[in-house]
Phi, psi and omega in degrees: 000152185222156175234147176224141182272120176236114175052041170088005176245136170270120183253124183268142176207160177262145178212122178279004168060028171300152178269000178297146178271354178263112191251131174253116178255118181262136175235115188282177188262188178300127180059027172251201175197181180298342177299332182302334179270021186293335176287344179268318182291340180260002182272125176294346176310329190256020182297335176268013185231150168274125177249133182229144172213121189261152163276125178289156176309136185080006181228153180050231188257010178279159181292155173280161180228169180264350186236129177226035175280162180303324176297329180292317181288324180301318184295322183289318176300311176302313176296333180285320177297315179295316178301327181268355177064039175286132178240318180249099187214156169235152177261129178234108190249128182256120174065245172300326176301330177285323172301321179296309183306309179302313180293338182284346178299344177282348179234344177242161181229077186279164178282343183187168179213131173231130180235151174215147185066031188222096171282113180303126183278147175243163177243137354302157180298122179261102185294349181289359179292341178242148175276156185279068180267141179303334181290341175303333181291342176269353184305319186258014187274131180289305187242138179236152168273160178303319175303315183292317175307307185297322177295318176299309180298330180293330178299335182285345180240164178270306183234335179284150176262151172309131182253183188301319183298316172301316185286326181291316181299312183301307187289342173282341183285141178288115173306327179300334178300315187288320183302308191288323175297314175299321172300317180299314178296327183293330180273003182059037179276063176207161178274169174281094183294321182299318174295317179298317181291320180291330181274341177303131183256353166291184181286147181205153177203134172246119182260121172254119177281121182298343181257013184273119179278356191257328185255138184270108181299328181299323180297314176307316179299315176308315184286335171286308184301329177281359178078008185282327175243139176299143179301144177078010174273317181262121187225160186251146175219131184288087185206173181266179178302315173265057186300335180293336180262293183295323183239048188298319186298315181289319180298314186292328175299311178295321182295312183297321179295319178292318176304309189292325181292318180300317186277357180079019182282327173221141177278169174098199180283152178270119168074189181231025180293150179269130177297136180296128180234000000 
């Protein structure tokens, strides 16, 4: 693990220290950390890529902050990319990390962007992006009992149970982050992500896990039918919300194919995912 100072905050990050100029930059979700991508860092499929994953402020081993708005995370991500001098990179965002990645398209120029567990948000906010699951009530909750932690984390998986790493990540997270981020969303402090993604000219993919109880596939279909997102941008994988953990083998195969396409390593279509219908 390494640390870098950005605007007065020490940000922790993982780096596989590959000499490759093709960089895959991972952004984790709510109450996760860079450790959530351990199944990607440990997979030899990515031996020809440099892998980076940062702990967002208030998460993992990064400093806590007084500000946890979506725009604040976008600033951290943008500054991180510039500080490391990254030029040929793709953004891979999970859940909240996907929203951060999409909103960073206004300030960064990646070769591609892949998000999963992330319904691109439109303005005005369409709440149908998310399914009415009981765990949605926990998203902005500051303090949790052990039972609530287990219940919340279980939502991210289909058949796997939360393990020690999941629980440790959650407990390391600054509870004020969830509360302040929820307040920020309530003030509509986010960009039109559908517009940003539709206008992005690089390679792009939105992976929808068909076993994800939080994301509404009908919302994604609506955005396709309305022409806001290009066809074949939103694709299905039979997987859970945390597909990068529970369904890592399938996820990694699709990701490396997408990365190689974005970096120009191989021509043609990325992966074997099924278009959402």
